[in-house]
C-alpha positions in Angstrom: 26.1 3.4 2.6 23.2 2.2 0.4 22.3 3.6 -2.9 20.2 6.6 -2.0 18.9 7.5 -5.4 15.1 7.8 -5.4 13.4 5.7 -8.0 11.1 8.6 -9.0 11.0 12.3 -8.5 7.9 14.5 -8.8 7.3 18.2 -8.3 4.4 17.6 -5.9 2.7 14.7 -4.3 -0.5 14.9 -6.5 1.6 14.6 -9.7 1.6 10.9 -8.8 -1.5 9.7 -10.6 -3.6 6.6 -10.3 -2.6 5.8 -13.9 1.1 6.1 -13.1 0.8 3.9 -10.0 -1.2 1.3 -12.0 1.3 1.3 -14.8 4.1 0.7 -12.3 2.1 -2.1 -10.5 1.8 -0.1 -7.3 -1.0 -1.3 -4.9 0.3 0.2 -1.7 1.6 3.7 -1.0 3.5 4.6 2.2 3.2 8.3 2.8 5.3 10.8 4.8 3.2 13.7 6.0 5.3 16.7 6.9 6.6 18.8 3.9 5.5 15.9 1.6 1.7 16.3 1.8 1.4 19.5 3.9 3.8 21.9 5.7 4.4 21.3 9.4 2.2 24.2 10.3 -0.9 22.6 8.7 -2.4 20.4 11.4 -5.0 19.0 9.1 -4.9 17.7 5.5 -6.2 20.2 2.8 -8.9 19.2 0.4 -6.3 18.5 -2.2 -4.7 15.9 0.0 -8.1 14.3 0.9 -9.2 14.2 -2.7 -6.0 12.6 -3.9 -6.0 9.9 -1.2 -9.7 9.2 -1.9 -9.0 8.9 -5.6 -6.1 6.5 -4.9 -8.2 4.4 -2.5 -11.1 4.3 -5.0 -8.7 2.8 -7.5 -7.7 0.1 -5.0 -4.4 1.7 -4.0 -4.1 1.3 -0.2 -2.3 4.1 1.7 -0.7 4.3 5.1 1.2 7.1 6.9 4.6 6.4 8.3 5.9 9.5 10.0 8.8 10.4 12.3 6.6 13.0 14.0 4.6 12.6 17.2 1.5 10.7 18.0 -0.5 13.9 18.4 0.6 15.3 15.0 -0.1 12.1 13.1 -3.4 11.4 14.9 -4.7 14.9 14.3 -3.7 14.9 10.6 -5.3 11.4 10.2 -8.6 12.2 11.9 -10.6 12.7 8.7 -8.7 10.2 6.6 -8.6 7.3 9.0 -5.9 5.3 7.2 -3.3 3.1 8.9 -0.6 5.3 10.5 2.6 5.0 12.4 4.2 7.8 14.4 7.8 8.2 15.7 8.4 5.6 13.0 12.2 5.7 13.2 12.8 6.2 9.5 15.3 5.3 7.9 14.7 2.0 9.8 12.3 -0.3 8.0 10.3 -1.8 11.0 7.2 0.4 10.7 7.3 0.3 6.9 7.1 -3.4 7.0 4.2 -3.2 9.5 2.4 -0.7 7.3 2.7 -3.0 4.2 1.2 -5.8 6.2 -1.7 -3.7 7.3 -2.5 -2.4 3.8 -1.9 -5.8 2.2 1.0 -4.9 -0.1 4.5 -6.3 -0.5 8.0 -5.3 -1.6 7.2 -5.5 -5.3 4.0 -3.4 -5.3 4.7 -0.7 -2.6 6.0 2.8 -3.1 7.2 5.2 -0.3 6.6 8.9 -0.9 8.6 11.5 1.0 10.6 14.7 0.9 13.9 13.6 2.4 16.6 11.4 1.1 18.2 10.5 4.5 14.9 9.4 6.1 12.3 8.5 3.4 14.4 7.3 0.5 16.8 5.5 2.8 13.9 3.9 4.6 12.4 2.6 1.3 15.8 1.1 0.4 16.1 -0.6 3.8 12.6 -2.1 3.3 13.4 -3.2 -0.3 10.7 -1.0 -1.9 10.7 1.8 -4.4 10.8 5.4 -3.4 9.4 8.7 -4.8 10.8 12.0 -3.8 9.2 15.4 -3.8 10.8 18.7 -2.9 9.8 19.9 0.6 6.8 22.1 0.6 8.2 24.4 3.1 11.8 23.7 4.2 12.9 24.2 7.8 15.7 26.7 8.1 17.5 25.2 11.1 21.2 24.4 10.7 20.7 20.6 10.8 18.1 20.6 8.0 20.3 23.0 5.9 23.2 20.6 6.3 21.0 17.6 5.3 19.8 19.4 2.3 23.4 20.2 1.3 24.2 16.5 1.5 21.3 15.7 -0.7 22.4 17.9 -3.6 25.0 15.5 -5.1 22.5 12.6 -4.8 19.9 14.7 -6.6 22.4 15.7 -9.3 23.3 12.0 -9.8 19.6 11.2 -10.2 19.1 14.0 -12.7 22.2 12.9 -14.7 21.1 9.3 -14.7 17.6 10.1 -15.9 18.6 12.7 -18.5 20.9 10.0 -20.1 18.0 7.5 -20.0 15.6 10.1 -21.6 18.1 10.9 -24.3 18.6 7.2 -25.1 14.9 6.7 -25.4 14.7 9.4 -28.0 17.4 8.0 -30.3 
């Protein structure tokens, strides 16, 4: 089992600023859609999503969607944004992440994957050799499988918090 700790955690997707990405040397951003940018029930991106992606792309940060959802879902969501996209991507496998990086002209050192799930998004980033950022799900599903996955994520998130609390305390001394 690979190390499933995300490299970064944020409260919501648009807490990730152009300045942060530039400071970290990120030129390519691989994005999950469902529960990362919008809830499953929102067929289209809200203005906050459009504005954020526009701001990133204006700063030269290229974006792509890599989703495990259907062609219909991804295509409809991407109608107004028109960025490279992959559906039924098979995350945590890396194949479509690698293809997305090729399309947006990024590489392992300057790409970040943003998602809401450890066992698909973070693991996929690890498999592809890129950094990952995790946000809490916007609206979590309540089915038994998802509840079980979220339960399995708790010790990993606790380990992340412990690791970063220690780092923060060391920086202050």
